N, C-alpha and C positions, 0 to 999 in steps of 0.2 A: 215794451211791443208788442202793441193788443196786434189778438188774432180774432177775426173771428167762427164761432159754430160751423158754419162751414169747413174754412182749415181748417181748424183743429183735426174732421172731422177724417179733414183729406190727407190727415197727417196722420192721425192714429191705424189710419188704415193702408200707406205706404210700409207704417212699424210695424203692421196684421202680417200684409203678406212680408216682406221678408227675417215672420218672422223671430220677432224680436218683443214683442210681448206676448208673458204671458199670463197666466189667470191666475184672476186673485189680485193684479194691476189695478193701479187705481192713478190715473191724470186728473190732476188737482191745478186747471185752467185760470184765465184771471177771473171768469163770466162764471165756467157754471162747473163740475167736477160729474168724471166716467171711471164709470168701476165694470170692469168684466167684466162680461158673469157669472154678475154680482149685485144681484134685483132685493135683495136683503139691505145689503149697506150701502145704495144705491137710497132706495128706503129710507134711511133711519137716518144720513144726512140732511135728507131730502128735508124733516120732522126737526132737524135740529136749525137747520139756514131756515123755514117756514115757509118752500115751500112749493109742499108735500102734493096741496092744494092745485095749484095749478101750473108747476115750475118743474115733473116730470117727460124727460121721453129719450127714446131708448134707437138703436139699429144694429143692424148687422150689420157682424166686423163678414169684412175679405175670407179670413186664412179661420179665427178662433172664438169664434162665438158671439155675443151680442155684447153692444156696450149699455150701460145704463145708468143715465147720464141723472141728475139730478140740480138746476141752475144754481146758482148764490146768494143771499141777499146781496143786494147794493145795499 
């Protein structure tokens, strides 16, 4: 099963609202990796994936801070 970035974002926000997402959490999805409150981890992974220049993004969690994400190399 493949989820879109928007679908995964909705799922993360639901888990966040339920209090089920502790800080330091890493979500490894099919197309990208998300790090909760860890921009350094995201940047390190983006360098390893070769997506640092154009494959990083972030969004606010609903309760627990900010998700820092990077695309995976295909």
